[in-house]
PDB file of N, CA, C and O in Angstrom:
ATOM      1  N   MET A   1      85.095 -65.325  14.762  1.00  0.00           N
ATOM      2  CA  MET A   1      85.870 -64.029  14.798  1.00  0.00           C
ATOM      3  C   MET A   1      86.603 -63.741  13.778  1.00  0.00           C
ATOM      4  O   MET A   1      87.559 -64.481  13.546  1.00  0.00           O
ATOM      5  N   ALA A   2      86.395 -62.827  13.086  1.00  0.00           N
ATOM      6  CA  ALA A   2      87.401 -62.382  12.131  1.00  0.00           C
ATOM      7  C   ALA A   2      88.720 -61.714  12.516  1.00  0.00           C
ATOM      8  O   ALA A   2      88.808 -60.670  13.162  1.00  0.00           O
ATOM      9  N   GLN A   3      89.775 -62.471  12.022  1.00  0.00           N
ATOM     10  CA  GLN A   3      91.525 -62.199  12.575  1.00  0.00           C
ATOM     11  C   GLN A   3      91.584 -61.071  11.576  1.00  0.00           C
ATOM     12  O   GLN A   3      91.744 -59.931  12.013  1.00  0.00           O
ATOM     13  N   THR A   4      91.483 -61.252  10.416  1.00  0.00           N
ATOM     14  CA  THR A   4      91.691 -60.429   9.091  1.00  0.00           C
ATOM     15  C   THR A   4      90.548 -60.487   8.182  1.00  0.00           C
ATOM     16  O   THR A   4      89.634 -61.268   8.444  1.00  0.00           O
ATOM     17  N   PRO A   5      90.493 -59.669   7.031  1.00  0.00           N
ATOM     18  CA  PRO A   5      89.331 -59.889   5.879  1.00  0.00           C
ATOM     19  C   PRO A   5      89.122 -61.174   5.532  1.00  0.00           C
ATOM     20  O   PRO A   5      87.984 -61.587   5.307  1.00  0.00           O
ATOM     21  N   LYS A   6      90.337 -62.043   5.440  1.00  0.00           N
ATOM     22  CA  LYS A   6      89.992 -63.286   4.870  1.00  0.00           C
ATOM     23  C   LYS A   6      90.483 -64.686   5.771  1.00  0.00           C
ATOM     24  O   LYS A   6      90.609 -65.811   5.288  1.00  0.00           O
ATOM     25  N   LYS A   7      90.702 -64.331   7.086  1.00  0.00           N
ATOM     26  CA  LYS A   7      90.948 -65.443   7.917  1.00  0.00           C
ATOM     27  C   LYS A   7      89.889 -65.195   9.276  1.00  0.00           C
ATOM     28  O   LYS A   7      89.567 -64.185   9.902  1.00  0.00           O
ATOM     29  N   LEU A   8      89.551 -66.550   9.380  1.00  0.00           N
ATOM     30  CA  LEU A   8      88.353 -66.441  10.812  1.00  0.00           C
ATOM     31  C   LEU A   8      88.898 -67.300  11.686  1.00  0.00           C
ATOM     32  O   LEU A   8      89.355 -68.393  11.352  1.00  0.00           O
ATOM     33  N   PHE A   9      88.882 -66.810  12.977  1.00  0.00           N
ATOM     34  CA  PHE A   9      88.822 -67.759  14.510  1.00  0.00           C
ATOM     35  C   PHE A   9      87.701 -68.317  15.075  1.00  0.00           C
ATOM     36  O   PHE A   9      86.810 -67.659  15.612  1.00  0.00           O
ATOM     37  N   ILE A  10      87.719 -69.448  14.975  1.00  0.00           N
ATOM     38  CA  ILE A  10      86.464 -70.236  15.248  1.00  0.00           C
ATOM     39  C   ILE A  10      86.850 -71.041  16.475  1.00  0.00           C
ATOM     40  O   ILE A  10      87.832 -71.782  16.425  1.00  0.00           O
ATOM     41  N   TYR A  11      86.029 -70.913  17.707  1.00  0.00           N
ATOM     42  CA  TYR A  11      86.575 -71.672  18.990  1.00  0.00           C
ATOM     43  C   TYR A  11      85.330 -72.195  19.556  1.00  0.00           C
ATOM     44  O   TYR A  11      84.375 -71.418  19.580  1.00  0.00           O
ATOM     45  N   TRP A  12      85.171 -73.429  20.035  1.00  0.00           N
ATOM     46  CA  TRP A  12      84.141 -74.060  21.030  1.00  0.00           C
ATOM     47  C   TRP A  12      84.596 -74.867  22.029  1.00  0.00           C
ATOM     48  O   TRP A  12      85.768 -75.225  22.144  1.00  0.00           O
ATOM     49  N   ASP A  13      83.526 -75.219  22.893  1.00  0.00           N
ATOM     50  CA  ASP A  13      83.866 -76.252  23.947  1.00  0.00           C
ATOM     51  C   ASP A  13      82.565 -77.174  23.944  1.00  0.00           C
ATOM     52  O   ASP A  13      81.388 -76.818  23.904  1.00  0.00           O
ATOM     53  N   ILE A  14      83.047 -78.319  23.992  1.00  0.00           N
ATOM     54  CA  ILE A  14      82.207 -79.445  24.263  1.00  0.00           C
ATOM     55  C   ILE A  14      82.187 -80.062  25.500  1.00  0.00           C
ATOM     56  O   ILE A  14      83.163 -80.779  25.720  1.00  0.00           O
ATOM     57  N   SER A  15      81.339 -79.983  26.385  1.00  0.00           N
ATOM     58  CA  SER A  15      81.358 -80.635  27.792  1.00  0.00           C
ATOM     59  C   SER A  15      81.193 -81.862  27.926  1.00  0.00           C
ATOM     60  O   SER A  15      80.385 -82.426  27.188  1.00  0.00           O
ATOM     61  N   ASP A  16      81.909 -82.583  28.894  1.00  0.00           N
ATOM     62  CA  ASP A  16      81.749 -83.736  29.229  1.00  0.00           C
ATOM     63  C   ASP A  16      80.301 -84.465  29.380  1.00  0.00           C
ATOM     64  O   ASP A  16      80.168 -85.670  29.171  1.00  0.00           O
ATOM     65  N   LEU A  17      79.305 -83.668  29.738  1.00  0.00           N
ATOM     66  CA  LEU A  17      78.150 -84.283  29.950  1.00  0.00           C
ATOM     67  C   LEU A  17      77.671 -84.448  28.654  1.00  0.00           C
ATOM     68  O   LEU A  17      77.057 -85.495  28.447  1.00  0.00           O
ATOM     69  N   ASP A  18      77.848 -83.417  27.438  1.00  0.00           N
ATOM     70  CA  ASP A  18      77.536 -83.469  26.168  1.00  0.00           C
ATOM     71  C   ASP A  18      77.925 -84.452  25.178  1.00  0.00           C
ATOM     72  O   ASP A  18      77.290 -84.828  24.192  1.00  0.00           O
ATOM     73  N   ARG A  19      79.368 -84.904  25.701  1.00  0.00           N
ATOM     74  CA  ARG A  19      80.113 -86.385  25.107  1.00  0.00           C
ATOM     75  C   ARG A  19      79.268 -87.435  25.638  1.00  0.00           C
ATOM     76  O   ARG A  19      79.032 -88.373  24.877  1.00  0.00           O
ATOM     77  N   LYS A  20      78.682 -87.455  27.003  1.00  0.00           N
ATOM     78  CA  LYS A  20      78.325 -88.822  27.479  1.00  0.00           C
ATOM     79  C   LYS A  20      76.867 -88.800  26.756  1.00  0.00           C
ATOM     80  O   LYS A  20      76.419 -89.913  26.480  1.00  0.00           O
ATOM     81  N   ASN A  21      76.021 -87.600  26.394  1.00  0.00           N
ATOM     82  CA  ASN A  21      74.833 -87.813  25.935  1.00  0.00           C
ATOM     83  C   ASN A  21      74.793 -88.257  24.571  1.00  0.00           C
ATOM     84  O   ASN A  21      73.841 -88.891  24.115  1.00  0.00           O
ATOM     85  N   TYR A  22      76.086 -87.847  23.735  1.00  0.00           N
ATOM     86  CA  TYR A  22      76.230 -88.350  22.544  1.00  0.00           C
ATOM     87  C   TYR A  22      76.401 -89.891  22.648  1.00  0.00           C
ATOM     88  O   TYR A  22      75.620 -90.509  21.924  1.00  0.00           O
ATOM     89  N   ILE A  23      77.219 -90.616  23.362  1.00  0.00           N
ATOM     90  CA  ILE A  23      77.204 -91.760  23.443  1.00  0.00           C
ATOM     91  C   ILE A  23      76.345 -92.482  23.827  1.00  0.00           C
ATOM     92  O   ILE A  23      76.325 -93.684  23.565  1.00  0.00           O
ATOM     93  N   ASN A  24      75.280 -91.750  24.674  1.00  0.00           N
ATOM     94  CA  ASN A  24      73.954 -92.634  25.326  1.00  0.00           C
ATOM     95  C   ASN A  24      73.145 -92.920  23.873  1.00  0.00           C
ATOM     96  O   ASN A  24      72.837 -94.050  23.493  1.00  0.00           O
ATOM     97  N   LYS A  25      72.833 -91.553  23.063  1.00  0.00           N
ATOM     98  CA  LYS A  25      72.182 -91.524  22.106  1.00  0.00           C
ATOM     99  C   LYS A  25      72.571 -92.264  20.752  1.00  0.00           C
ATOM    100  O   LYS A  25      71.736 -92.722  19.972  1.00  0.00           O
ATOM    101  N   PHE A  26      73.922 -92.319  20.579  1.00  0.00           N
ATOM    102  CA  PHE A  26      74.341 -92.828  19.274  1.00  0.00           C
ATOM    103  C   PHE A  26      74.998 -94.267  19.418  1.00  0.00           C
ATOM    104  O   PHE A  26      74.955 -95.217  18.636  1.00  0.00           O
ATOM    105  N   GLY A  27      75.582 -94.149  20.582  1.00  0.00           N
ATOM    106  CA  GLY A  27      76.572 -95.830  21.085  1.00  0.00           C
ATOM    107  C   GLY A  27      78.064 -95.547  21.254  1.00  0.00           C
ATOM    108  O   GLY A  27      78.772 -94.626  20.846  1.00  0.00           O
ATOM    109  N   GLU A  28      78.294 -96.542  21.925  1.00  0.00           N
ATOM    110  CA  GLU A  28      79.574 -96.511  22.359  1.00  0.00           C
ATOM    111  C   GLU A  28      80.777 -95.982  21.594  1.00  0.00           C
ATOM    112  O   GLU A  28      81.741 -95.404  22.094  1.00  0.00           O
ATOM    113  N   ASN A  29      80.539 -96.323  20.029  1.00  0.00           N
ATOM    114  CA  ASN A  29      81.557 -96.016  19.322  1.00  0.00           C
ATOM    115  C   ASN A  29      81.511 -94.819  18.400  1.00  0.00           C
ATOM    116  O   ASN A  29      82.296 -94.587  17.480  1.00  0.00           O
ATOM    117  N   PHE A  30      80.389 -94.032  18.814  1.00  0.00           N
ATOM    118  CA  PHE A  30      79.957 -92.712  18.318  1.00  0.00           C
ATOM    119  C   PHE A  30      81.410 -91.761  17.793  1.00  0.00           C
ATOM    120  O   PHE A  30      81.491 -91.137  16.735  1.00  0.00           O
ATOM    121  N   PHE A  31      82.129 -91.836  18.513  1.00  0.00           N
ATOM    122  CA  PHE A  31      83.637 -90.876  18.473  1.00  0.00           C
ATOM    123  C   PHE A  31      84.449 -91.544  17.486  1.00  0.00           C
ATOM    124  O   PHE A  31      85.089 -90.972  16.605  1.00  0.00           O
ATOM    125  N   ASN A  32      84.387 -92.788  17.682  1.00  0.00           N
ATOM    126  CA  ASN A  32      85.114 -93.719  16.618  1.00  0.00           C
ATOM    127  C   ASN A  32      84.896 -94.016  15.217  1.00  0.00           C
ATOM    128  O   ASN A  32      85.700 -94.171  14.299  1.00  0.00           O
ATOM    129  N   ASN A  33      83.267 -94.072  15.265  1.00  0.00           N
ATOM    130  CA  ASN A  33      82.947 -93.866  13.734  1.00  0.00           C
ATOM    131  C   ASN A  33      82.694 -92.687  12.964  1.00  0.00           C
ATOM    132  O   ASN A  33      82.216 -92.763  11.832  1.00  0.00           O
ATOM    133  N   THR A  34      83.046 -91.375  13.623  1.00  0.00           N
ATOM    134  CA  THR A  34      82.888 -90.037  12.939  1.00  0.00           C
ATOM    135  C   THR A  34      84.071 -89.290  13.248  1.00  0.00           C
ATOM    136  O   THR A  34      84.972 -89.399  14.079  1.00  0.00           O
ATOM    137  N   VAL A  35      83.783 -88.479  12.301  1.00  0.00           N
ATOM    138  CA  VAL A  35      85.155 -87.324  12.349  1.00  0.00           C
ATOM    139  C   VAL A  35      84.280 -85.711  12.550  1.00  0.00           C
ATOM    140  O   VAL A  35      83.255 -85.330  11.986  1.00  0.00           O
ATOM    141  N   PRO A  36      84.974 -85.143  13.369  1.00  0.00           N
ATOM    142  CA  PRO A  36      84.679 -83.803  13.624  1.00  0.00           C
ATOM    143  C   PRO A  36      84.783 -82.724  12.074  1.00  0.00           C
ATOM    144  O   PRO A  36      85.753 -82.686  11.317  1.00  0.00           O
ATOM    145  N   VAL A  37      83.748 -82.090  11.957  1.00  0.00           N
ATOM    146  CA  VAL A  37      83.904 -81.126  10.970  1.00  0.00           C
ATOM    147  C   VAL A  37      83.115 -79.863  11.104  1.00  0.00           C
ATOM    148  O   VAL A  37      82.019 -79.888  11.663  1.00  0.00           O
ATOM    149  N   LEU A  38      83.641 -78.714  10.597  1.00  0.00           N
ATOM    150  CA  LEU A  38      83.182 -77.368  10.485  1.00  0.00           C
ATOM    151  C   LEU A  38      82.298 -77.293   9.156  1.00  0.00           C
ATOM    152  O   LEU A  38      82.650 -77.578   8.011  1.00  0.00           O
ATOM    153  N   LEU A  39      80.978 -76.804   9.635  1.00  0.00           N
ATOM    154  CA  LEU A  39      80.135 -76.509   8.346  1.00  0.00           C
ATOM    155  C   LEU A  39      80.016 -75.069   8.141  1.00  0.00           C
ATOM    156  O   LEU A  39      79.400 -74.343   8.921  1.00  0.00           O
ATOM    157  N   VAL A  40      80.605 -74.661   7.091  1.00  0.00           N
ATOM    158  CA  VAL A  40      80.792 -73.319   6.980  1.00  0.00           C
ATOM    159  C   VAL A  40      79.994 -72.651   5.913  1.00  0.00           C
ATOM    160  O   VAL A  40      80.128 -72.895   4.714  1.00  0.00           O
ATOM    161  N   HIS A  41      79.070 -71.707   6.473  1.00  0.00           N
ATOM    162  CA  HIS A  41      78.070 -71.297   5.753  1.00  0.00           C
ATOM    163  C   HIS A  41      78.414 -69.620   5.319  1.00  0.00           C
ATOM    164  O   HIS A  41      78.511 -68.780   6.214  1.00  0.00           O
ATOM    165  N   ASN A  42      78.576 -69.262   3.931  1.00  0.00           N
ATOM    166  CA  ASN A  42      78.860 -68.050   3.641  1.00  0.00           C
ATOM    167  C   ASN A  42      77.198 -67.334   3.345  1.00  0.00           C
ATOM    168  O   ASN A  42      76.583 -67.505   2.292  1.00  0.00           O
ATOM    169  N   ASN A  43      76.795 -66.703   4.264  1.00  0.00           N
ATOM    170  CA  ASN A  43      75.378 -66.225   4.330  1.00  0.00           C
ATOM    171  C   ASN A  43      75.237 -64.766   3.202  1.00  0.00           C
ATOM    172  O   ASN A  43      74.158 -64.426   2.717  1.00  0.00           O
ATOM    173  N   THR A  44      76.025 -64.335   3.044  1.00  0.00           N
ATOM    174  CA  THR A  44      76.184 -63.308   2.173  1.00  0.00           C
ATOM    175  C   THR A  44      75.988 -63.889   0.602  1.00  0.00           C
ATOM    176  O   THR A  44      75.021 -63.547  -0.080  1.00  0.00           O
ATOM    177  N   LEU A  45      76.744 -64.559   0.250  1.00  0.00           N
ATOM    178  CA  LEU A  45      76.706 -65.253  -1.075  1.00  0.00           C
ATOM    179  C   LEU A  45      76.019 -66.449  -1.170  1.00  0.00           C
ATOM    180  O   LEU A  45      75.992 -66.982  -2.279  1.00  0.00           O
ATOM    181  N   ASP A  46      75.545 -66.901  -0.387  1.00  0.00           N
ATOM    182  CA  ASP A  46      74.683 -68.266  -0.434  1.00  0.00           C
ATOM    183  C   ASP A  46      75.292 -69.520  -0.623  1.00  0.00           C
ATOM    184  O   ASP A  46      74.618 -70.289  -1.308  1.00  0.00           O
ATOM    185  N   TYR A  47      76.339 -69.940  -0.227  1.00  0.00           N
ATOM    186  CA  TYR A  47      77.020 -71.146  -0.169  1.00  0.00           C
ATOM    187  C   TYR A  47      77.587 -71.854   1.126  1.00  0.00           C
ATOM    188  O   TYR A  47      77.775 -71.192   2.147  1.00  0.00           O
ATOM    189  N   SER A  48      77.763 -72.734   1.091  1.00  0.00           N
ATOM    190  CA  SER A  48      78.336 -73.901   2.092  1.00  0.00           C
ATOM    191  C   SER A  48      79.572 -74.580   1.816  1.00  0.00           C
ATOM    192  O   SER A  48      79.562 -75.038   0.673  1.00  0.00           O
ATOM    193  N   PHE A  49      80.751 -74.838   2.517  1.00  0.00           N
ATOM    194  CA  PHE A  49      81.429 -75.897   2.462  1.00  0.00           C
ATOM    195  C   PHE A  49      81.804 -76.500   3.922  1.00  0.00           C
ATOM    196  O   PHE A  49      81.570 -75.906   4.974  1.00  0.00           O
ATOM    197  N   GLU A  50      82.372 -77.671   3.829  1.00  0.00           N
ATOM    198  CA  GLU A  50      82.772 -78.572   5.060  1.00  0.00           C
ATOM    199  C   GLU A  50      84.259 -78.669   5.105  1.00  0.00           C
ATOM    200  O   GLU A  50      84.852 -78.911   4.054  1.00  0.00           O
ATOM    201  N   VAL A  51      85.031 -78.478   6.398  1.00  0.00           N
ATOM    202  CA  VAL A  51      86.392 -78.454   6.620  1.00  0.00           C
ATOM    203  C   VAL A  51      86.358 -79.752   7.634  1.00  0.00           C
ATOM    204  O   VAL A  51      85.514 -79.860   8.524  1.00  0.00           O
ATOM    205  N   GLU A  52      87.243 -80.584   7.415  1.00  0.00           N
ATOM    206  CA  GLU A  52      87.275 -81.857   8.335  1.00  0.00           C
ATOM    207  C   GLU A  52      88.691 -81.594   9.040  1.00  0.00           C
ATOM    208  O   GLU A  52      89.819 -81.477   8.560  1.00  0.00           O
ATOM    209  N   ILE A  53      88.082 -81.529  10.724  1.00  0.00           N
ATOM    210  CA  ILE A  53      89.343 -81.017  11.640  1.00  0.00           C
ATOM    211  C   ILE A  53      89.581 -82.348  12.526  1.00  0.00           C
ATOM    212  O   ILE A  53      89.044 -83.401  12.183  1.00  0.00           O
ATOM    213  N   ASN A  54      90.264 -82.285  13.482  1.00  0.00           N
ATOM    214  CA  ASN A  54      90.797 -83.188  14.381  1.00  0.00           C
ATOM    215  C   ASN A  54      89.902 -83.390  15.868  1.00  0.00           C
ATOM    216  O   ASN A  54      89.428 -82.425  16.467  1.00  0.00           O
ATOM    217  N   ASP A  55      89.798 -84.464  16.223  1.00  0.00           N
ATOM    218  CA  ASP A  55      89.095 -84.328  17.673  1.00  0.00           C
ATOM    219  C   ASP A  55      89.830 -83.734  18.936  1.00  0.00           C
ATOM    220  O   ASP A  55      89.316 -83.423  20.010  1.00  0.00           O
ATOM    221  N   PHE A  56      91.102 -83.651  18.573  1.00  0.00           N
ATOM    222  CA  PHE A  56      91.719 -82.888  19.634  1.00  0.00           C
ATOM    223  C   PHE A  56      91.773 -81.306  19.609  1.00  0.00           C
ATOM    224  O   PHE A  56      92.367 -80.677  20.484  1.00  0.00           O
ATOM    225  N   ALA A  57      91.149 -80.736  18.607  1.00  0.00           N
ATOM    226  CA  ALA A  57      90.904 -79.110  18.369  1.00  0.00           C
ATOM    227  C   ALA A  57      89.499 -78.709  19.066  1.00  0.00           C
ATOM    228  O   ALA A  57      88.404 -79.266  18.984  1.00  0.00           O
ATOM    229  N   ASN A  58      89.950 -77.411  19.868  1.00  0.00           N
ATOM    230  CA  ASN A  58      88.974 -76.504  20.155  1.00  0.00           C
ATOM    231  C   ASN A  58      88.552 -75.462  19.895  1.00  0.00           C
ATOM    232  O   ASN A  58      87.602 -74.779  20.278  1.00  0.00           O
ATOM    233  N   CYS A  59      89.960 -75.291  18.640  1.00  0.00           N
ATOM    234  CA  CYS A  59      89.798 -73.814  17.723  1.00  0.00           C
ATOM    235  C   CYS A  59      90.345 -74.441  16.514  1.00  0.00           C
ATOM    236  O   CYS A  59      90.755 -75.568  16.235  1.00  0.00           O
ATOM    237  N   TRP A  60      90.199 -73.230  15.839  1.00  0.00           N
ATOM    238  CA  TRP A  60      90.473 -73.552  14.147  1.00  0.00           C
ATOM    239  C   TRP A  60      90.406 -72.154  13.671  1.00  0.00           C
ATOM    240  O   TRP A  60      89.543 -71.308  13.904  1.00  0.00           O
ATOM    241  N   TYR A  61      91.735 -72.052  12.792  1.00  0.00           N
ATOM    242  CA  TYR A  61      91.763 -71.003  11.923  1.00  0.00           C
ATOM    243  C   TYR A  61      91.452 -71.319  10.587  1.00  0.00           C
ATOM    244  O   TYR A  61      91.882 -72.330  10.032  1.00  0.00           O
ATOM    245  N   LEU A  62      90.595 -70.347   9.960  1.00  0.00           N
ATOM    246  CA  LEU A  62      90.098 -70.827   8.541  1.00  0.00           C
ATOM    247  C   LEU A  62      90.132 -69.884   7.700  1.00  0.00           C
ATOM    248  O   LEU A  62      89.523 -68.832   7.891  1.00  0.00           O
ATOM    249  N   ASP A  63      90.882 -70.131   6.596  1.00  0.00           N
ATOM    250  CA  ASP A  63      91.167 -68.811   5.439  1.00  0.00           C
ATOM    251  C   ASP A  63      89.608 -69.097   4.532  1.00  0.00           C
ATOM    252  O   ASP A  63      89.131 -70.219   4.358  1.00  0.00           O
ATOM    253  N   VAL A  64      89.118 -68.062   4.136  1.00  0.00           N
ATOM    254  CA  VAL A  64      88.239 -68.108   3.310  1.00  0.00           C
ATOM    255  C   VAL A  64      88.514 -66.982   2.276  1.00  0.00           C
ATOM    256  O   VAL A  64      89.462 -66.239   2.530  1.00  0.00           O
ATOM    257  N   THR A  65      87.759 -66.752   1.073  1.00  0.00           N
ATOM    258  CA  THR A  65      88.122 -66.570  -0.129  1.00  0.00           C
ATOM    259  C   THR A  65      87.321 -65.254  -0.480  1.00  0.00           C
ATOM    260  O   THR A  65      87.632 -64.575  -1.458  1.00  0.00           O
ATOM    261  N   ASP A  66      86.272 -64.922   0.362  1.00  0.00           N
ATOM    262  CA  ASP A  66      85.276 -64.078   0.162  1.00  0.00           C
ATOM    263  C   ASP A  66      85.371 -62.999   1.495  1.00  0.00           C
ATOM    264  O   ASP A  66      84.803 -63.428   2.499  1.00  0.00           O
ATOM    265  N   SER A  67      85.995 -61.699   1.625  1.00  0.00           N
ATOM    266  CA  SER A  67      85.855 -60.951   2.261  1.00  0.00           C
ATOM    267  C   SER A  67      84.658 -60.216   2.366  1.00  0.00           C
ATOM    268  O   SER A  67      83.816 -60.449   1.500  1.00  0.00           O
ATOM    269  N   LYS A  68      84.387 -59.366   3.246  1.00  0.00           N
ATOM    270  CA  LYS A  68      83.166 -58.778   3.605  1.00  0.00           C
ATOM    271  C   LYS A  68      82.146 -59.233   3.482  1.00  0.00           C
ATOM    272  O   LYS A  68      81.200 -58.561   3.070  1.00  0.00           O
ATOM    273  N   CYS A  69      82.027 -60.686   3.848  1.00  0.00           N
ATOM    274  CA  CYS A  69      80.766 -61.477   3.991  1.00  0.00           C
ATOM    275  C   CYS A  69      80.376 -61.762   5.351  1.00  0.00           C
ATOM    276  O   CYS A  69      81.142 -61.493   6.277  1.00  0.00           O
ATOM    277  N   GLU A  70      79.225 -62.294   5.547  1.00  0.00           N
ATOM    278  CA  GLU A  70      78.794 -62.622   6.884  1.00  0.00           C
ATOM    279  C   GLU A  70      78.787 -64.498   6.834  1.00  0.00           C
ATOM    280  O   GLU A  70      78.225 -65.107   5.924  1.00  0.00           O
ATOM    281  N   TYR A  71      79.438 -65.119   7.863  1.00  0.00           N
ATOM    282  CA  TYR A  71      79.569 -66.697   7.612  1.00  0.00           C
ATOM    283  C   TYR A  71      79.063 -67.056   8.978  1.00  0.00           C
ATOM    284  O   TYR A  71      79.278 -66.170   9.805  1.00  0.00           O
ATOM    285  N   SER A  72      78.479 -68.065   9.411  1.00  0.00           N
ATOM    286  CA  SER A  72      78.119 -68.554  10.361  1.00  0.00           C
ATOM    287  C   SER A  72      78.646 -70.285  10.302  1.00  0.00           C
ATOM    288  O   SER A  72      78.369 -70.811   9.224  1.00  0.00           O
ATOM    289  N   ILE A  73      79.106 -70.878  10.956  1.00  0.00           N
ATOM    290  CA  ILE A  73      79.818 -71.878  11.293  1.00  0.00           C
ATOM    291  C   ILE A  73      79.295 -72.675  12.286  1.00  0.00           C
ATOM    292  O   ILE A  73      79.128 -72.133  13.379  1.00  0.00           O
ATOM    293  N   GLU A  74      78.902 -74.206  12.127  1.00  0.00           N
ATOM    294  CA  GLU A  74      78.239 -75.427  12.923  1.00  0.00           C
ATOM    295  C   GLU A  74      79.291 -76.149  13.195  1.00  0.00           C
ATOM    296  O   GLU A  74      80.010 -76.261  12.202  1.00  0.00           O
ATOM    297  N   LEU A  75      79.775 -76.808  14.334  1.00  0.00           N
ATOM    298  CA  LEU A  75      80.411 -77.771  14.709  1.00  0.00           C
ATOM    299  C   LEU A  75      79.691 -78.845  14.488  1.00  0.00           C
ATOM    300  O   LEU A  75      78.590 -78.770  15.033  1.00  0.00           O
ATOM    301  N   GLY A  76      79.969 -80.308  13.609  1.00  0.00           N
ATOM    302  CA  GLY A  76      79.310 -81.422  13.629  1.00  0.00           C
ATOM    303  C   GLY A  76      80.280 -82.734  13.338  1.00  0.00           C
ATOM    304  O   GLY A  76      81.503 -82.696  13.206  1.00  0.00           O
ATOM    305  N   ARG A  77      79.635 -83.620  13.287  1.00  0.00           N
ATOM    306  CA  ARG A  77      80.408 -85.208  13.251  1.00  0.00           C
ATOM    307  C   ARG A  77      79.971 -85.681  11.698  1.00  0.00           C
ATOM    308  O   ARG A  77      78.809 -85.546  11.315  1.00  0.00           O
ATOM    309  N   ARG A  78      80.676 -86.063  11.124  1.00  0.00           N
ATOM    310  CA  ARG A  78      80.252 -86.752  10.025  1.00  0.00           C
ATOM    311  C   ARG A  78      80.762 -88.107   9.925  1.00  0.00           C
ATOM    312  O   ARG A  78      81.968 -88.352   9.969  1.00  0.00           O
ATOM    313  N   SER A  79      79.677 -89.171   9.764  1.00  0.00           N
ATOM    314  CA  SER A  79      79.948 -90.683   9.669  1.00  0.00           C
ATOM    315  C   SER A  79      81.405 -90.772   8.535  1.00  0.00           C
ATOM    316  O   SER A  79      81.663 -90.165   7.495  1.00  0.00           O
ATOM    317  N   LYS A  80      82.083 -91.735   9.251  1.00  0.00           N
ATOM    318  CA  LYS A  80      83.078 -92.212   8.542  1.00  0.00           C
ATOM    319  C   LYS A  80      82.817 -93.442   7.272  1.00  0.00           C
ATOM    320  O   LYS A  80      83.668 -93.780   6.450  1.00  0.00           O
ATOM    321  N   VAL A  81      81.644 -93.892   7.360  1.00  0.00           N
ATOM    322  CA  VAL A  81      81.257 -94.800   6.467  1.00  0.00           C
ATOM    323  C   VAL A  81      80.192 -94.101   5.802  1.00  0.00           C
ATOM    324  O   VAL A  81      80.461 -93.939   4.612  1.00  0.00           O
ATOM    325  N   GLN A  82      78.871 -93.541   6.208  1.00  0.00           N
ATOM    326  CA  GLN A  82      77.746 -92.922   5.098  1.00  0.00           C
ATOM    327  C   GLN A  82      78.247 -91.216   5.186  1.00  0.00           C
ATOM    328  O   GLN A  82      79.166 -90.751   5.860  1.00  0.00           O
ATOM    329  N   ASN A  83      77.430 -90.594   4.389  1.00  0.00           N
ATOM    330  CA  ASN A  83      77.732 -89.294   4.082  1.00  0.00           C
ATOM    331  C   ASN A  83      76.659 -88.358   4.821  1.00  0.00           C
ATOM    332  O   ASN A  83      75.992 -87.601   4.116  1.00  0.00           O
ATOM    333  N   TYR A  84      76.475 -88.372   6.113  1.00  0.00           N
ATOM    334  CA  TYR A  84      75.481 -87.578   6.848  1.00  0.00           C
ATOM    335  C   TYR A  84      75.990 -87.196   7.897  1.00  0.00           C
ATOM    336  O   TYR A  84      76.979 -87.761   8.364  1.00  0.00           O
ATOM    337  N   TYR A  85      75.278 -85.922   8.604  1.00  0.00           N
ATOM    338  CA  TYR A  85      75.763 -85.447   9.694  1.00  0.00           C
ATOM    339  C   TYR A  85      74.978 -85.657  10.832  1.00  0.00           C
ATOM    340  O   TYR A  85      73.856 -86.162  10.785  1.00  0.00           O
ATOM    341  N   ILE A  86      75.619 -85.229  12.007  1.00  0.00           N
ATOM    342  CA  ILE A  86      75.049 -85.462  13.276  1.00  0.00           C
ATOM    343  C   ILE A  86      75.386 -84.347  14.121  1.00  0.00           C
ATOM    344  O   ILE A  86      74.998 -84.319  15.289  1.00  0.00           O
TER     345      ILE A  86
END
């Protein structure tokens, strides 16, 4: 959601069931071994970047440099050890 031409507000909710499913699929240490990230895609200018966030957040204000662009945002987790996303 655009707050100003260069500030976006992102919010999300992860259910307890989703958290249990991640643990069942990736193991008990999944949340200890990964960090949450927002994958920000500027669909208009065709570039992406990552913003590391904290585990306690359920919303984030994000400053962007390009206004009048369409953005899509993905919530993901990046391994603390390896450079891949889940």
